[in-house]
C-alpha positions in Angstrom: 0.1 -0.1 0.0 1.4 3.4 -0.9 1.3 6.8 1.1 1.5 10.1 -0.7 3.8 12.5 0.8 4.2 16.3 -0.1 7.4 17.0 -1.5 7.4 20.8 -1.5 8.9 22.3 -4.7 10.8 25.2 -3.5 14.6 24.9 -3.7 16.0 24.6 0.1 18.5 27.5 -0.7 15.6 29.7 -1.7 13.5 28.6 1.5 16.4 29.5 3.9 16.6 33.0 2.4 12.7 33.1 3.5 13.4 31.6 6.7 16.1 34.4 7.2 13.6 37.1 6.3 11.5 35.9 9.1 13.7 38.1 11.3 13.6 41.9 11.6 13.8 43.9 8.5 16.3 46.4 8.5 16.0 47.5 4.7 13.0 49.8 5.2 12.6 49.8 1.3 11.0 46.1 1.3 7.4 45.8 2.7 7.1 43.3 5.4 5.0 40.3 5.1 2.1 39.9 7.3 2.9 37.7 10.5 0.7 35.0 9.6 2.4 34.6 6.4 6.1 34.7 7.8 4.9 32.0 10.3 3.7 29.8 7.3 7.2 30.2 5.5 8.9 29.4 8.4 6.8 26.3 9.0 7.4 25.3 5.2 11.3 25.6 5.7 11.5 23.7 8.6 9.2 21.0 7.3 11.2 20.9 4.0 14.5 20.5 6.4 12.7 17.6 8.6 11.7 16.0 5.4 15.4 16.1 4.1 16.6 14.9 7.2 13.9 11.8 7.3 15.2 10.8 3.8 18.8 10.7 5.2 17.9 8.6 7.9 18.7 11.5 10.6 15.5 10.9 12.7 16.2 13.1 15.6 17.0 15.9 13.5 14.1 15.4 11.5 12.0 15.2 14.6 13.3 18.6 15.9 12.7 20.5 12.6 9.2 19.1 12.3 8.3 20.4 15.6 9.5 23.4 15.1 7.4 23.7 11.9 4.5 23.1 14.1 5.7 25.7 16.5 5.6 28.4 13.8 2.0 27.1 12.4 0.4 24.5 14.3 -1.9 23.8 11.3 0.8 23.2 8.6 -0.5 19.8 6.9 2.7 18.9 5.5 4.4 19.1 8.7 1.8 16.5 10.0 2.1 14.2 7.2 6.0 14.0 7.3 5.8 13.8 11.1 3.3 10.8 10.7 5.8 9.2 8.4 8.5 9.5 10.8 6.4 8.0 13.9 5.7 5.1 11.6 9.5 4.7 11.1 10.1 4.6 14.9 7.2 2.3 15.7 5.1 4.8 17.4 1.4 4.3 16.0 -0.4 6.4 18.4 1.6 9.5 17.6 1.6 8.2 13.8 -2.3 8.0 13.8 -2.4 11.4 15.5 -0.8 13.3 12.9 -2.3 11.5 9.8 -5.8 12.2 11.3 -4.8 16.1 12.0 -3.7 16.3 8.5 -7.0 14.6 7.2 -9.0 16.9 9.3 -7.2 20.1 8.0 -7.5 19.1 4.7 -11.0 17.4 4.8 -11.2 17.7 0.8 -7.3 16.8 0.0 -7.0 13.4 -1.8 -3.5 12.8 -0.8 -4.2 13.4 2.9 -7.4 11.2 3.2 -5.6 8.3 1.1 -2.8 8.5 3.4 -4.9 8.1 6.6 -7.1 5.6 5.2 -3.8 3.6 4.1 -2.7 4.0 7.7 -6.0 2.5 9.0 -5.8 -0.1 6.9 -2.5 -1.1 8.3 -3.7 -1.3 11.8 -6.5 -3.7 10.6 -9.4 -1.1 10.5 -10.5 -2.2 7.3 -14.3 -0.7 7.2 -13.1 2.6 8.6 -10.4 2.9 6.1 -12.5 2.8 3.1 -14.5 5.9 4.2 -11.2 7.8 3.8 -10.5 6.1 0.3 -14.1 7.2 -0.9 -13.2 10.9 0.4 -10.0 10.8 -1.4 -11.7 9.7 -4.7 -14.2 12.6 -4.2 -11.4 15.2 -4.5 -11.8 16.6 -8.2 -8.4 17.8 -8.1 -6.8 14.7 -6.7 -4.0 13.9 -9.3 -3.5 10.0 -8.6 -6.8 8.7 -7.6 -5.3 5.2 -8.9 -3.4 5.2 -5.8 -6.4 5.5 -3.6 -8.1 3.0 -5.6 -5.4 0.4 -5.5 -5.1 0.9 -1.7 -8.9 0.3 -1.4 -8.6 -2.7 -3.1 -5.5 -4.3 -1.3 -7.7 -3.1 2.0 -10.8 -4.9 0.9 -8.6 -8.0 0.0 -7.4 -8.1 3.6 -11.1 -7.7 4.7 -11.9 -10.7 2.7 -14.4 -9.0 0.1 -12.7 -10.2 -2.9 -15.5 -9.0 -5.3 -15.0 -5.4 -4.1 -11.4 -5.7 -4.1 -11.4 -6.8 -7.8 -13.7 -3.7 -8.8 -11.6 -1.4 -7.2 -8.5 -2.6 -8.7 -9.7 -2.9 -12.4 -11.0 0.8 -12.0 -7.2 1.6 -10.8 -6.1 -0.1 -14.1 -8.3 1.7 -16.4 -6.7 4.9 -15.3 -3.1 3.7 -14.9 -2.7 0.4 -16.9 0.9 0.1 -16.1 0.4 0.5 -12.3 2.7 -2.1 -10.8 1.0 -2.2 -7.3 -2.3 -2.5 -8.9 -1.4 -5.3 -11.0 0.2 -7.5 -8.5 -2.7 -6.8 -6.1 -5.4 -7.8 -8.9 -3.1 -11.1 -9.3 -3.8 -11.7 -5.7 -7.2 -11.3 -5.8 -7.7 -13.7 -8.7 -5.2 -16.1 -7.2 -7.3 -16.3 -4.1 -10.4 -16.7 -6.1 -8.8 -19.7 -7.7 -8.9 -17.9 -11.1 -4.9 -19.0 -11.8 -4.5 -18.3 -15.5 -6.0 -15.0 -15.1 -3.8 -14.5 -12.2 -0.5 -15.5 -14.0 -1.5 -12.9 -17.0 -1.4 -10.1 -14.2 2.0 -11.2 -12.7 3.4 -11.3 -16.1 2.2 -7.8 -16.7 3.5 -6.8 -13.4 7.1 -8.1 -14.4 7.0 -6.4 -17.8 6.6 -3.1 -16.0 8.1 -3.4 -12.6 11.2 -4.3 -10.7 11.3 -7.7 -9.2 10.4 -8.0 -5.4 9.7 -11.0 -3.0 6.0 -10.9 -2.7 5.4 -10.9 -6.4 7.9 -13.7 -6.8 6.2 -15.9 -4.2 2.6 -15.3 -5.5 4.0 -16.3 -9.2 5.4 -19.4 -7.6 2.1 -20.3 -5.9 0.2 -19.8 -9.3 2.3 -21.8 -11.2 2.1 -24.7 -8.6 -1.6 -24.5 -8.7 -1.4 -24.7 -12.5 1.0 -27.7 -12.5 3.9 -26.0 -13.6 6.6 -27.2 -11.5 9.4 -25.8 -13.7 7.7 -22.6 -13.7 7.2 -22.4 -9.9 11.0 -23.8 -9.6 12.2 -20.8 -11.7 10.3 -18.3 -9.2 11.6 -20.1 -6.2 15.3 -19.9 -7.6 14.8 -16.0 -8.5 13.1 -15.4 -5.1 16.0 -17.1 -2.9 18.8 -15.6 -5.1 17.5 -12.2 -5.2 15.7 -11.7 -1.9 17.3 -14.3 0.5 16.5 -12.4 3.7 12.9 -11.5 2.7 10.0 -12.9 4.8 8.8 -14.7 1.5 12.2 -16.4 1.3 12.1 -17.3 4.9 8.7 -18.9 4.6 9.9 -21.1 1.6 12.7 -22.3 4.1 10.2 -23.2 6.8 8.0 -25.0 4.3 11.1 -27.1 2.9 
């Protein structure tokens, strides 16, 4: 399942200049921005810095900058979103939910924020609750990536055991984005669970044609080939999984079976 994060477009060097401008203005000839705008600019800059540190794995520095962002503007949506991701990374689901939920509240018609909170709820096993947020995401007429919310919705419906509804959502996602690797492999999973192994194989093959190998897809491919009685094909998937991803959960599951 996929989150959508706000990667701010302003260059960091330019943003630092804005931050410097939040201090006293001694130029006289330059009109001062109003205080609210200055606070929002400062929040944006600190969020950029926090996001940068998060990407670098410098979590303590990231947390410091993101909290600083909220000290300037407690309602800055992007800061809440990046903080939620950080708290997920340090395995603090209560704090992560607090910030995902706050971002969704602050931008109630924002497709990305609604998708993010729905995705997080699904990870917690709150499948029914998550669907309401995916629906809100899809109701946003300016949402640029509805296929992401549709794919996440389908994946969550599959986890809830609602295979027909999951298939419908995933097919809609592929109508909008035919080469979406996540939608392809999730639809293959749905069809596998429904016992439609030939169609499941076709979607695994489409995934392989457009996406990089990953352990869950290789294990699914193996299982499909076993169901179709193709031992050689299953063996090929097994070899690729064990060679390419020996430390993955999927590879370990084969070792246990063996």
